[in-house]
Biopython code that builds the backbone (N, CA, C, O; Angstrom):
import numpy as np
from Bio.PDB.StructureBuilder import StructureBuilder

atoms = [
    (1, "MET", "N", (0.819, -1.192, 0.000)),
    (1, "MET", "CA", (0.000, 0.000, 0.000)),
    (1, "MET", "C", (0.867, 1.262, 0.000)),
    (1, "MET", "O", (0.561, 2.235, -0.690)),
    (2, "LYS", "N", (1.955, 1.236, 0.784)),
    (2, "LYS", "CA", (2.840, 2.398, 0.814)),
    (2, "LYS", "C", (3.483, 2.613, -0.551)),
    (2, "LYS", "O", (3.674, 3.752, -0.979)),
    (3, "MET", "N", (3.812, 1.532, -1.226)),
    (3, "MET", "CA", (4.421, 1.636, -2.552)),
    (3, "MET", "C", (3.441, 2.269, -3.537)),
    (3, "MET", "O", (3.823, 3.116, -4.345)),
    (4, "PHE", "N", (2.177, 1.854, -3.466)),
    (4, "PHE", "CA", (1.156, 2.417, -4.353)),
    (4, "PHE", "C", (0.994, 3.913, -4.093)),
    (4, "PHE", "O", (0.915, 4.705, -5.032)),
    (5, "ALA", "N", (0.944, 4.295, -2.822)),
    (5, "ALA", "CA", (0.799, 5.712, -2.475)),
    (5, "ALA", "C", (2.004, 6.515, -2.958)),
    (5, "ALA", "O", (1.857, 7.648, -3.416)),
    (6, "SER", "N", (3.191, 5.929, -2.854)),
    (6, "SER", "CA", (4.393, 6.622, -3.324)),
    (6, "SER", "C", (4.358, 6.833, -4.830)),
    (6, "SER", "O", (4.723, 7.901, -5.324)),
    (7, "ILE", "N", (3.917, 5.812, -5.558)),
    (7, "ILE", "CA", (3.829, 5.927, -7.015)),
    (7, "ILE", "C", (2.814, 6.983, -7.416)),
    (7, "ILE", "O", (3.071, 7.774, -8.324)),
    (8, "VAL", "N", (1.669, 7.006, -6.755)),
    (8, "VAL", "CA", (0.645, 8.010, -7.055)),
    (8, "VAL", "C", (1.184, 9.409, -6.797)),
    (8, "VAL", "O", (0.981, 10.306, -7.616)),
    (9, "LEU", "N", (1.860, 9.612, -5.684)),
    (9, "LEU", "CA", (2.412, 10.934, -5.379)),
    (9, "LEU", "C", (3.482, 11.350, -6.379)),
    (9, "LEU", "O", (3.555, 12.519, -6.756)),
    (10, "MET", "N", (4.310, 10.406, -6.812)),
    (10, "MET", "CA", (5.337, 10.738, -7.800)),
    (10, "MET", "C", (4.713, 11.113, -9.137)),
    (10, "MET", "O", (5.228, 11.983, -9.840)),
    (11, "CYS", "N", (3.623, 10.472, -9.489)),
    (11, "CYS", "CA", (2.965, 10.778, -10.764)),
    (11, "CYS", "C", (2.233, 12.115, -10.716)),
    (11, "CYS", "O", (2.116, 12.799, -11.733)),
    (12, "MET", "N", (1.745, 12.484, -9.546)),
    (12, "MET", "CA", (0.978, 13.723, -9.424)),
    (12, "MET", "C", (1.848, 14.933, -9.154)),
    (12, "MET", "O", (1.419, 16.056, -9.420)),
    (13, "SER", "N", (3.054, 14.750, -8.636)),
    (13, "SER", "CA", (3.869, 15.900, -8.259)),
    (13, "SER", "C", (4.205, 16.816, -9.425)),
    (13, "SER", "O", (4.240, 18.028, -9.214)),
    (14, "PRO", "N", (4.461, 16.324, -10.663)),
    (14, "PRO", "CA", (4.726, 17.261, -11.755)),
    (14, "PRO", "C", (3.531, 18.163, -12.054)),
    (14, "PRO", "O", (3.706, 19.259, -12.587)),
    (15, "LEU", "N", (2.329, 17.722, -11.722)),
    (15, "LEU", "CA", (1.146, 18.535, -11.984)),
    (15, "LEU", "C", (1.094, 19.763, -11.085)),
    (15, "LEU", "O", (0.436, 20.749, -11.417)),
    (16, "ALA", "N", (1.779, 19.709, -9.957)),
    (16, "ALA", "CA", (1.751, 20.832, -9.025)),
    (16, "ALA", "C", (2.641, 21.978, -9.475)),
    (16, "ALA", "O", (2.517, 23.089, -8.959)),
    (17, "TRP", "N", (3.536, 21.736, -10.423)),
    (17, "TRP", "CA", (4.450, 22.779, -10.876)),
    (17, "TRP", "C", (3.950, 23.357, -12.180)),
    (17, "TRP", "O", (4.280, 22.846, -13.251)),
    (18, "GLY", "N", (3.170, 24.399, -12.112)),
    (18, "GLY", "CA", (2.692, 25.067, -13.306)),
    (18, "GLY", "C", (3.413, 26.375, -13.503)),
    (18, "GLY", "O", (4.090, 26.870, -12.602)),
    (19, "THR", "N", (3.265, 26.930, -14.682)),
    (19, "THR", "CA", (3.870, 28.222, -14.932)),
    (19, "THR", "C", (3.100, 29.283, -14.161)),
    (19, "THR", "O", (1.948, 29.052, -13.794)),
    (20, "PRO", "N", (3.701, 30.435, -13.906)),
    (20, "PRO", "CA", (2.942, 31.486, -13.219)),
    (20, "PRO", "C", (1.881, 32.056, -14.147)),
    (20, "PRO", "O", (2.111, 32.233, -15.344)),
    (21, "PHE", "N", (0.740, 32.335, -13.588)),
    (21, "PHE", "CA", (-0.373, 32.907, -14.345)),
    (21, "PHE", "C", (-0.816, 34.214, -13.712)),
    (21, "PHE", "O", (-0.769, 34.374, -12.492)),
    (22, "LEU", "N", (-1.242, 35.137, -14.542)),
    (22, "LEU", "CA", (-1.901, 36.351, -14.082)),
    (22, "LEU", "C", (-3.390, 36.095, -14.245)),
    (22, "LEU", "O", (-3.849, 35.821, -15.354)),
    (23, "ILE", "N", (-4.159, 36.179, -13.155)),
    (23, "ILE", "CA", (-5.594, 35.926, -13.242)),
    (23, "ILE", "C", (-6.372, 37.106, -12.670)),
    (23, "ILE", "O", (-5.816, 37.950, -11.966)),
    (24, "THR", "N", (-7.658, 37.154, -12.979)),
    (24, "THR", "CA", (-8.538, 38.207, -12.482)),
    (24, "THR", "C", (-9.674, 37.595, -11.685)),
    (24, "THR", "O", (-9.832, 36.375, -11.637)),
    (25, "ASN", "N", (-10.457, 38.449, -11.066)),
    (25, "ASN", "CA", (-11.726, 38.016, -10.489)),
    (25, "ASN", "C", (-12.656, 37.656, -11.643)),
    (25, "ASN", "O", (-12.353, 37.985, -12.790)),
    (26, "PRO", "N", (-13.787, 36.986, -11.375)),
    (26, "PRO", "CA", (-14.718, 36.654, -12.466)),
    (26, "PRO", "C", (-15.136, 37.894, -13.261)),
    (26, "PRO", "O", (-15.372, 38.962, -12.697)),
    (27, "VAL", "N", (-15.221, 37.724, -14.591)),
    (27, "VAL", "CA", (-15.575, 38.815, -15.500)),
    (27, "VAL", "C", (-16.794, 38.420, -16.325)),
    (27, "VAL", "O", (-17.149, 37.244, -16.404)),
    (28, "THR", "N", (-17.439, 39.428, -16.946)),
    (28, "THR", "CA", (-18.610, 39.153, -17.784)),
    (28, "THR", "C", (-18.278, 39.168, -19.260)),
    (28, "THR", "O", (-19.129, 38.824, -20.080)),
    (29, "GLY", "N", (-17.083, 39.551, -19.621)),
    (29, "GLY", "CA", (-16.706, 39.635, -21.029)),
    (29, "GLY", "C", (-16.446, 38.275, -21.647)),
    (29, "GLY", "O", (-16.487, 37.246, -20.973)),
    (30, "THR", "N", (-16.174, 38.295, -22.962)),
    (30, "THR", "CA", (-15.896, 37.055, -23.682)),
    (30, "THR", "C", (-14.416, 36.911, -24.029)),
    (30, "THR", "O", (-13.941, 35.797, -24.246)),
    (31, "VAL", "N", (-13.687, 38.013, -24.083)),
    (31, "VAL", "CA", (-12.244, 37.976, -24.295)),
    (31, "VAL", "C", (-11.582, 38.975, -23.348)),
    (31, "VAL", "O", (-12.204, 39.942, -22.907)),
    (32, "CYS", "N", (-10.313, 38.723, -23.048)),
    (32, "CYS", "CA", (-9.534, 39.591, -22.169)),
    (32, "CYS", "C", (-8.287, 40.052, -22.905)),
    (32, "CYS", "O", (-7.728, 39.320, -23.721)),
    (33, "THR", "N", (-7.859, 41.270, -22.610)),
    (33, "THR", "CA", (-6.640, 41.808, -23.203)),
    (33, "THR", "C", (-5.715, 42.248, -22.080)),
    (33, "THR", "O", (-6.126, 42.968, -21.170)),
    (34, "MET", "N", (-4.449, 41.807, -22.151)),
    (34, "MET", "CA", (-3.446, 42.162, -21.151)),
    (34, "MET", "C", (-2.471, 43.147, -21.772)),
    (34, "MET", "O", (-1.965, 42.923, -22.872)),
    (35, "TYR", "N", (-2.212, 44.233, -21.068)),
    (35, "TYR", "CA", (-1.246, 45.240, -21.498)),
    (35, "TYR", "C", (-0.059, 45.179, -20.549)),
    (35, "TYR", "O", (-0.128, 45.673, -19.423)),
    (36, "MET", "N", (1.048, 44.561, -21.016)),
    (36, "MET", "CA", (2.245, 44.374, -20.196)),
    (36, "MET", "C", (3.266, 45.445, -20.543)),
    (36, "MET", "O", (3.682, 45.560, -21.696)),
    (37, "ASP", "N", (3.671, 46.231, -19.548)),
    (37, "ASP", "CA", (4.647, 47.300, -19.729)),
    (37, "ASP", "C", (4.187, 48.220, -20.871)),
    (37, "ASP", "O", (3.064, 48.721, -20.825)),
    (38, "ALA", "N", (5.003, 48.449, -21.869)),
    (38, "ALA", "CA", (4.626, 49.346, -22.971)),
    (38, "ALA", "C", (4.299, 48.565, -24.243)),
    (38, "ALA", "O", (4.246, 49.146, -25.327)),
    (39, "VAL", "N", (4.080, 47.267, -24.123)),
    (39, "VAL", "CA", (3.817, 46.409, -25.280)),
    (39, "VAL", "C", (2.327, 46.452, -25.617)),
    (39, "VAL", "O", (1.500, 46.520, -24.707)),
    (40, "PRO", "N", (1.961, 46.414, -26.916)),
    (40, "PRO", "CA", (0.541, 46.355, -27.266)),
    (40, "PRO", "C", (-0.144, 45.157, -26.606)),
    (40, "PRO", "O", (0.512, 44.182, -26.242)),
    (41, "GLY", "N", (-1.448, 45.238, -26.457)),
    (41, "GLY", "CA", (-2.202, 44.217, -25.745)),
    (41, "GLY", "C", (-2.164, 42.844, -26.383)),
    (41, "GLY", "O", (-2.061, 42.709, -27.602)),
    (42, "VAL", "N", (-2.248, 41.822, -25.535)),
    (42, "VAL", "CA", (-2.350, 40.433, -25.965)),
    (42, "VAL", "C", (-3.756, 39.970, -25.582)),
    (42, "VAL", "O", (-4.139, 40.050, -24.415)),
    (43, "THR", "N", (-4.524, 39.486, -26.560)),
    (43, "THR", "CA", (-5.911, 39.103, -26.323)),
    (43, "THR", "C", (-6.049, 37.594, -26.275)),
    (43, "THR", "O", (-5.519, 36.882, -27.128)),
    (44, "VAL", "N", (-6.775, 37.106, -25.258)),
    (44, "VAL", "CA", (-7.050, 35.678, -25.098)),
    (44, "VAL", "C", (-8.515, 35.503, -24.711)),
    (44, "VAL", "O", (-9.113, 36.416, -24.142)),
    (45, "PRO", "N", (-9.106, 34.340, -25.011)),
    (45, "PRO", "CA", (-10.476, 34.097, -24.558)),
    (45, "PRO", "C", (-10.507, 33.919, -23.041)),
    (45, "PRO", "O", (-9.495, 33.580, -22.428)),
    (46, "VAL", "N", (-11.675, 34.149, -22.443)),
    (46, "VAL", "CA", (-11.807, 33.955, -21.003)),
    (46, "VAL", "C", (-11.674, 32.470, -20.681)),
    (46, "VAL", "O", (-11.917, 31.617, -21.534)),
    (47, "ALA", "N", (-11.291, 32.173, -19.453)),
    (47, "ALA", "CA", (-11.147, 30.789, -18.990)),
    (47, "ALA", "C", (-12.193, 30.528, -17.922)),
    (47, "ALA", "O", (-12.585, 31.441, -17.195)),
    (48, "VAL", "N", (-12.644, 29.294, -17.825)),
    (48, "VAL", "CA", (-13.616, 28.929, -16.792)),
    (48, "VAL", "C", (-12.899, 28.913, -15.450)),
    (48, "VAL", "O", (-11.848, 28.290, -15.301)),
    (49, "ALA", "N", (-13.486, 29.610, -14.469)),
    (49, "ALA", "CA", (-12.883, 29.705, -13.143)),
    (49, "ALA", "C", (-13.030, 28.376, -12.405)),
    (49, "ALA", "O", (-13.983, 27.630, -12.627)),
    (50, "THR", "N", (-12.075, 28.097, -11.528)),
    (50, "THR", "CA", (-12.159, 26.921, -10.669)),
    (50, "THR", "C", (-12.601, 27.353, -9.283)),
    (50, "THR", "O", (-12.476, 28.524, -8.923)),
    (51, "ALA", "N", (-13.112, 26.421, -8.514)),
    (51, "ALA", "CA", (-13.633, 26.721, -7.182)),
    (51, "ALA", "C", (-12.569, 27.415, -6.346)),
    (51, "ALA", "O", (-11.397, 27.066, -6.488)),
    (52, "PRO", "N", (-12.886, 28.349, -5.507)),
    (52, "PRO", "CA", (-14.210, 28.782, -5.104)),
    (52, "PRO", "C", (-14.833, 29.838, -6.020)),
    (52, "PRO", "O", (-15.994, 30.196, -5.823)),
    (53, "ALA", "N", (-14.103, 30.344, -7.011)),
    (53, "ALA", "CA", (-14.671, 31.355, -7.919)),
    (53, "ALA", "C", (-15.700, 30.694, -8.840)),
    (53, "ALA", "O", (-15.610, 29.505, -9.144)),
    (54, "VAL", "N", (-16.670, 31.486, -9.272)),
    (54, "VAL", "CA", (-17.710, 30.986, -10.173)),
    (54, "VAL", "C", (-17.767, 31.913, -11.369)),
    (54, "VAL", "O", (-17.790, 33.132, -11.201)),
    (55, "GLY", "N", (-17.791, 31.360, -12.579)),
    (55, "GLY", "CA", (-17.887, 32.171, -13.786)),
    (55, "GLY", "C", (-16.640, 32.055, -14.636)),
    (55, "GLY", "O", (-15.970, 31.023, -14.646)),
    (56, "ASN", "N", (-16.341, 33.121, -15.345)),
    (56, "ASN", "CA", (-15.176, 33.167, -16.232)),
    (56, "ASN", "C", (-14.152, 34.158, -15.693)),
    (56, "ASN", "O", (-14.505, 35.165, -15.080)),
    (57, "ILE", "N", (-12.880, 33.857, -15.930)),
    (57, "ILE", "CA", (-11.803, 34.735, -15.489)),
    (57, "ILE", "C", (-10.857, 34.990, -16.650)),
    (57, "ILE", "O", (-10.851, 34.245, -17.630)),
    (58, "CYS", "N", (-10.066, 36.032, -16.539)),
    (58, "CYS", "CA", (-8.975, 36.266, -17.470)),
    (58, "CYS", "C", (-7.766, 35.532, -16.908)),
    (58, "CYS", "O", (-7.472, 35.640, -15.718)),
    (59, "GLN", "N", (-7.064, 34.785, -17.757)),
    (59, "GLN", "CA", (-5.890, 34.021, -17.318)),
    (59, "GLN", "C", (-4.806, 34.148, -18.373)),
    (59, "GLN", "O", (-4.985, 33.737, -19.519)),
    (60, "PHE", "N", (-3.670, 34.728, -17.969)),
    (60, "PHE", "CA", (-2.548, 34.950, -18.876)),
    (60, "PHE", "C", (-1.343, 34.162, -18.392)),
    (60, "PHE", "O", (-1.003, 34.215, -17.210)),
    (61, "ASP", "N", (-0.702, 33.441, -19.277)),
    (61, "ASP", "CA", (0.473, 32.637, -18.973)),
    (61, "ASP", "C", (1.710, 33.540, -18.983)),
    (61, "ASP", "O", (1.976, 34.219, -19.974)),
    (62, "LEU", "N", (2.453, 33.545, -17.892)),
    (62, "LEU", "CA", (3.635, 34.400, -17.773)),
    (62, "LEU", "C", (4.932, 33.608, -17.875)),
    (62, "LEU", "O", (5.974, 34.085, -17.427)),
    (63, "ALA", "N", (4.893, 32.411, -18.453)),
    (63, "ALA", "CA", (6.075, 31.548, -18.514)),
    (63, "ALA", "C", (7.213, 32.176, -19.296)),
    (63, "ALA", "O", (8.376, 31.995, -18.935)),
    (64, "THR", "N", (6.912, 32.902, -20.350)),
    (64, "THR", "CA", (7.971, 33.465, -21.195)),
    (64, "THR", "C", (8.340, 34.894, -20.812)),
    (64, "THR", "O", (9.132, 35.529, -21.507)),
    (65, "LEU", "N", (7.792, 35.399, -19.742)),
    (65, "LEU", "CA", (8.064, 36.765, -19.302)),
    (65, "LEU", "C", (9.502, 36.884, -18.809)),
    (65, "LEU", "O", (9.972, 36.040, -18.046)),
    (66, "ALA", "N", (10.195, 37.922, -19.238)),
    (66, "ALA", "CA", (11.586, 38.136, -18.833)),
    (66, "ALA", "C", (11.673, 38.498, -17.358)),
    (66, "ALA", "O", (10.737, 39.069, -16.797)),
    (67, "ALA", "N", (12.778, 38.171, -16.739)),
    (67, "ALA", "CA", (12.999, 38.538, -15.341)),
    (67, "ALA", "C", (13.108, 40.054, -15.228)),
    (67, "ALA", "O", (13.615, 40.722, -16.130)),
    (68, "GLY", "N", (12.626, 40.586, -14.108)),
    (68, "GLY", "CA", (12.694, 42.029, -13.882)),
    (68, "GLY", "C", (11.355, 42.593, -13.439)),
    (68, "GLY", "O", (10.402, 41.852, -13.201)),
    (69, "ALA", "N", (11.295, 43.925, -13.332)),
    (69, "ALA", "CA", (10.092, 44.620, -12.882)),
    (69, "ALA", "C", (9.124, 44.809, -14.041)),
    (69, "ALA", "O", (9.529, 45.125, -15.160)),
    (70, "HIS", "N", (7.840, 44.612, -13.760)),
    (70, "HIS", "CA", (6.804, 44.737, -14.777)),
    (70, "HIS", "C", (5.578, 45.429, -14.189)),
    (70, "HIS", "O", (5.361, 45.434, -12.978)),
    (71, "SER", "N", (4.790, 46.011, -15.082)),
    (71, "SER", "CA", (3.508, 46.599, -14.730)),
    (71, "SER", "C", (2.488, 46.119, -15.756)),
    (71, "SER", "O", (2.754, 46.150, -16.958)),
    (72, "VAL", "N", (1.325, 45.676, -15.290)),
    (72, "VAL", "CA", (0.331, 45.107, -16.189)),
    (72, "VAL", "C", (-1.057, 45.656, -15.860)),
    (72, "VAL", "O", (-1.400, 45.865, -14.696)),
    (73, "THR", "N", (-1.842, 45.883, -16.908)),
    (73, "THR", "CA", (-3.260, 46.206, -16.771)),
    (73, "THR", "C", (-4.028, 45.264, -17.684)),
    (73, "THR", "O", (-3.445, 44.646, -18.575)),
    (74, "ALA", "N", (-5.326, 45.152, -17.469)),
    (74, "ALA", "CA", (-6.146, 44.250, -18.287)),
    (74, "ALA", "C", (-7.489, 44.897, -18.592)),
    (74, "ALA", "O", (-7.974, 45.743, -17.842)),
    (75, "THR", "N", (-8.081, 44.481, -19.713)),
    (75, "THR", "CA", (-9.442, 44.878, -20.067)),
    (75, "THR", "C", (-10.208, 43.627, -20.454)),
    (75, "THR", "O", (-9.617, 42.580, -20.714)),
    (76, "THR", "N", (-11.525, 43.744, -20.489)),
    (76, "THR", "CA", (-12.367, 42.666, -20.973)),
    (76, "THR", "C", (-13.306, 43.241, -22.031)),
    (76, "THR", "O", (-13.681, 44.411, -21.965)),
    (77, "THR", "N", (-13.677, 42.425, -22.989)),
    (77, "THR", "CA", (-14.520, 42.881, -24.090)),
    (77, "THR", "C", (-15.754, 41.994, -24.197)),
    (77, "THR", "O", (-15.661, 40.770, -24.110)),
    (78, "THR", "N", (-16.909, 42.623, -24.385)),
    (78, "THR", "CA", (-18.152, 41.879, -24.594)),
    (78, "THR", "C", (-18.679, 42.160, -25.987)),
    (78, "THR", "O", (-18.437, 43.220, -26.565)),
    (79, "LEU", "N", (-19.402, 41.188, -26.509)),
    (79, "LEU", "CA", (-20.042, 41.372, -27.812)),
    (79, "LEU", "C", (-21.266, 42.264, -27.630)),
    (79, "LEU", "O", (-21.875, 42.254, -26.561)),
    (80, "PRO", "N", (-21.642, 43.040, -28.657)),
    (80, "PRO", "CA", (-22.830, 43.877, -28.527)),
    (80, "PRO", "C", (-24.093, 43.023, -28.426)),
    (80, "PRO", "O", (-24.197, 41.970, -29.055)),
    (81, "ASP", "N", (-25.032, 43.486, -27.641)),
    (81, "ASP", "CA", (-26.331, 42.828, -27.522)),
    (81, "ASP", "C", (-27.084, 43.006, -28.840)),
    (81, "ASP", "O", (-27.075, 44.105, -29.393)),
    (82, "PRO", "N", (-27.746, 41.947, -29.370)),
    (82, "PRO", "CA", (-28.421, 42.076, -30.663)),
    (82, "PRO", "C", (-29.558, 43.102, -30.652)),
    (82, "PRO", "O", (-29.898, 43.656, -31.697)),
    (83, "ILE", "N", (-30.137, 43.355, -29.498)),
    (83, "ILE", "CA", (-31.258, 44.307, -29.428)),
    (83, "ILE", "C", (-30.807, 45.671, -28.926)),
    (83, "ILE", "O", (-31.142, 46.697, -29.519)),
    (84, "TRP", "N", (-30.053, 45.686, -27.839)),
    (84, "TRP", "CA", (-29.696, 46.935, -27.183)),
    (84, "TRP", "C", (-28.353, 47.504, -27.633)),
    (84, "TRP", "O", (-28.024, 48.640, -27.289)),
    (85, "GLY", "N", (-27.590, 46.758, -28.377)),
    (85, "GLY", "CA", (-26.288, 47.268, -28.807)),
    (85, "GLY", "C", (-25.302, 47.245, -27.663)),
    (85, "GLY", "O", (-25.308, 46.325, -26.846)),
    (86, "GLY", "N", (-24.469, 48.239, -27.605)),
    (86, "GLY", "CA", (-23.483, 48.318, -26.527)),
    (86, "GLY", "C", (-22.314, 47.400, -26.784)),
    (86, "GLY", "O", (-21.877, 47.240, -27.924)),
    (87, "GLY", "N", (-21.809, 46.797, -25.730)),
    (87, "GLY", "CA", (-20.644, 45.928, -25.866)),
    (87, "GLY", "C", (-19.380, 46.748, -26.001)),
    (87, "GLY", "O", (-19.392, 47.958, -25.776)),
    (88, "GLY", "N", (-18.303, 46.105, -26.364)),
    (88, "GLY", "CA", (-17.034, 46.787, -26.546)),
    (88, "GLY", "C", (-16.080, 46.504, -25.409)),
    (88, "GLY", "O", (-16.324, 45.648, -24.560)),
    (89, "GLU", "N", (-14.978, 47.249, -25.415)),
    (89, "GLU", "CA", (-13.918, 47.028, -24.443)),
    (89, "GLU", "C", (-14.129, 47.860, -23.183)),
    (89, "GLU", "O", (-14.536, 49.019, -23.259)),
    (90, "SER", "N", (-13.851, 47.264, -22.024)),
    (90, "SER", "CA", (-13.970, 47.972, -20.756)),
    (90, "SER", "C", (-12.804, 48.942, -20.593)),
    (90, "SER", "O", (-11.868, 48.951, -21.393)),
    (91, "VAL", "N", (-12.877, 49.748, -19.555)),
    (91, "VAL", "CA", (-11.736, 50.595, -19.220)),
    (91, "VAL", "C", (-10.639, 49.700, -18.648)),
    (91, "VAL", "O", (-10.918, 48.596, -18.180)),
    (92, "LYS", "N", (-9.404, 50.168, -18.684)),
    (92, "LYS", "CA", (-8.293, 49.367, -18.165)),
    (92, "LYS", "C", (-8.392, 49.238, -16.649)),
    (92, "LYS", "O", (-8.850, 50.151, -15.961)),
    (93, "SER", "N", (-7.956, 48.095, -16.146)),
    (93, "SER", "CA", (-7.907, 47.871, -14.705)),
    (93, "SER", "C", (-6.813, 48.741, -14.090)),
    (93, "SER", "O", (-6.012, 49.348, -14.800)),
    (94, "LEU", "N", (-6.794, 48.790, -12.785)),
    (94, "LEU", "CA", (-5.686, 49.446, -12.105)),
    (94, "LEU", "C", (-4.421, 48.648, -12.381)),
    (94, "LEU", "O", (-4.490, 47.424, -12.493)),
    (95, "PRO", "N", (-3.273, 49.299, -12.495)),
    (95, "PRO", "CA", (-2.047, 48.547, -12.806)),
    (95, "PRO", "C", (-1.603, 47.680, -11.628)),
    (95, "PRO", "O", (-1.775, 48.038, -10.463)),
    (96, "LEU", "N", (-1.034, 46.544, -11.967)),
    (96, "LEU", "CA", (-0.423, 45.656, -10.985)),
    (96, "LEU", "C", (1.076, 45.658, -11.255)),
    (96, "LEU", "O", (1.520, 45.284, -12.341)),
    (97, "ALA", "N", (1.848, 46.076, -10.270)),
    (97, "ALA", "CA", (3.306, 46.073, -10.403)),
    (97, "ALA", "C", (3.856, 44.846, -9.689)),
    (97, "ALA", "O", (3.458, 44.546, -8.563)),
    (98, "PHE", "N", (4.765, 44.142, -10.341)),
    (98, "PHE", "CA", (5.372, 42.968, -9.736)),
    (98, "PHE", "C", (6.767, 42.773, -10.317)),
    (98, "PHE", "O", (7.122, 43.385, -11.324)),
    (99, "VAL", "N", (7.555, 41.911, -9.669)),
    (99, "VAL", "CA", (8.911, 41.622, -10.115)),
    (99, "VAL", "C", (9.013, 40.119, -10.344)),
    (99, "VAL", "O", (8.695, 39.318, -9.465)),
    (100, "ARG", "N", (9.460, 39.755, -11.534)),
    (100, "ARG", "CA", (9.717, 38.337, -11.808)),
    (100, "ARG", "C", (11.180, 38.080, -11.493)),
    (100, "ARG", "O", (12.061, 38.687, -12.102)),
    (101, "PRO", "N", (11.455, 37.174, -10.536)),
    (101, "PRO", "CA", (12.848, 36.909, -10.168)),
    (101, "PRO", "C", (13.572, 36.150, -11.276)),
    (101, "PRO", "O", (12.931, 35.538, -12.130)),
    (102, "PRO", "N", (14.895, 36.187, -11.267)),
    (102, "PRO", "CA", (15.637, 35.396, -12.242)),
    (102, "PRO", "C", (15.428, 33.914, -11.975)),
    (102, "PRO", "O", (14.873, 33.536, -10.943)),
    (103, "LEU", "N", (15.866, 33.083, -12.893)),
    (103, "LEU", "CA", (15.711, 31.638, -12.731)),
    (103, "LEU", "C", (16.261, 31.205, -11.384)),
    (103, "LEU", "O", (17.362, 31.599, -11.000)),
    (104, "SER", "N", (15.498, 30.397, -10.672)),
    (104, "SER", "CA", (15.893, 30.049, -9.307)),
    (104, "SER", "C", (16.743, 28.798, -9.217)),
    (104, "SER", "O", (17.363, 28.576, -8.177)),
    (105, "GLY", "N", (16.808, 27.975, -10.237)),
    (105, "GLY", "CA", (17.518, 26.715, -10.134)),
    (105, "GLY", "C", (18.998, 26.798, -10.452)),
    (105, "GLY", "O", (19.707, 25.800, -10.319)),
    (106, "LEU", "N", (19.486, 27.955, -10.867)),
    (106, "LEU", "CA", (20.886, 28.058, -11.257)),
    (106, "LEU", "C", (21.757, 28.396, -10.056)),
    (106, "LEU", "O", (21.394, 29.255, -9.252)),
    (107, "PRO", "N", (22.902, 27.730, -9.923)),
    (107, "PRO", "CA", (23.809, 28.058, -8.826)),
    (107, "PRO", "C", (24.568, 29.340, -9.141)),
    (107, "PRO", "O", (24.648, 29.743, -10.302)),
    (108, "PRO", "N", (25.129, 29.989, -8.114)),
    (108, "PRO", "CA", (25.922, 31.191, -8.387)),
    (108, "PRO", "C", (27.204, 30.829, -9.123)),
    (108, "PRO", "O", (27.672, 29.692, -9.059)),
    (109, "ALA", "N", (27.758, 31.799, -9.814)),
    (109, "ALA", "CA", (29.016, 31.578, -10.539)),
    (109, "ALA", "C", (30.151, 31.349, -9.547)),
    (109, "ALA", "O", (30.161, 31.955, -8.475)),
    (110, "PRO", "N", (31.109, 30.484, -9.888)),
    (110, "PRO", "CA", (32.237, 30.263, -8.989)),
    (110, "PRO", "C", (33.081, 31.519, -8.856)),
    (110, "PRO", "O", (33.170, 32.323, -9.784)),
    (111, "SER", "N", (33.690, 31.677, -7.712)),
    (111, "SER", "CA", (34.553, 32.841, -7.502)),
    (111, "SER", "C", (35.845, 32.379, -6.825)),
    (111, "SER", "O", (35.953, 31.224, -6.413)),
    (112, "GLY", "N", (36.809, 33.268, -6.712)),
    (112, "GLY", "CA", (38.068, 32.961, -6.063)),
    (112, "GLY", "C", (38.958, 32.029, -6.868)),
    (112, "GLY", "O", (39.663, 31.196, -6.299)),
    (113, "LEU", "N", (38.928, 32.166, -8.183)),
    (113, "LEU", "CA", (39.788, 31.319, -9.011)),
    (113, "LEU", "C", (41.241, 31.717, -8.811)),
    (113, "LEU", "O", (41.558, 32.905, -8.748)),
    (114, "ARG", "N", (42.134, 30.724, -8.709)),
    (114, "ARG", "CA", (43.554, 30.988, -8.531)),
    (114, "ARG", "C", (44.348, 29.747, -8.881)),
    (114, "ARG", "O", (43.800, 28.648, -8.962)),
    (115, "LEU", "N", (45.635, 29.929, -9.087)),
    (115, "LEU", "CA", (46.560, 28.827, -9.362)),
    (115, "LEU", "C", (47.296, 28.489, -8.079)),
    (115, "LEU", "O", (47.633, 29.382, -7.302)),
    (116, "THR", "N", (47.547, 27.220, -7.852)),
    (116, "THR", "CA", (48.351, 26.816, -6.701)),
    (116, "THR", "C", (49.541, 26.000, -7.182)),
    (116, "THR", "O", (49.443, 25.287, -8.180)),
    (117, "PRO", "N", (50.663, 26.098, -6.480)),
    (117, "PRO", "CA", (51.856, 25.354, -6.916)),
    (117, "PRO", "C", (51.696, 23.872, -6.657)),
    (117, "PRO", "O", (52.598, 23.091, -6.959)),
]
sb = StructureBuilder()
sb.init_structure("model")
sb.init_model(0)
sb.init_chain("A")
sb.init_seg("    ")
for serial, (resi, resn, name, xyz) in enumerate(atoms, 1):
    if name == "N":
        sb.init_residue(resn, " ", resi, " ")
    sb.init_atom(name, np.array(xyz, "f"), 0.0, 1.0, " ", f" {name:<3s}", serial, name[0])
structure = sb.get_structure()
């Protein structure tokens, strides 16, 4: 039984290591746009929220984001209502400032190099 539990844990442990994501509270739009630093927006469809949140959320993958300080805002866009019109892009969210650290698995560079007799 212990062996079975160990195998299950070993198989599930890689699932716990996901890339960092930028997410929002539930939104009513159908697509989300992320504005990172001074780069034009990146648009993605909304994602279904997982418990305890209910509804759709904006979820952006930050795996390829360079290390350093960043500022991000987001908008959501809805389709126009067939009868009442409207729709369009929301105003930008308040900016979120954060720092992505450098890769954590690399050891520091060796120091104190010298020749000995």
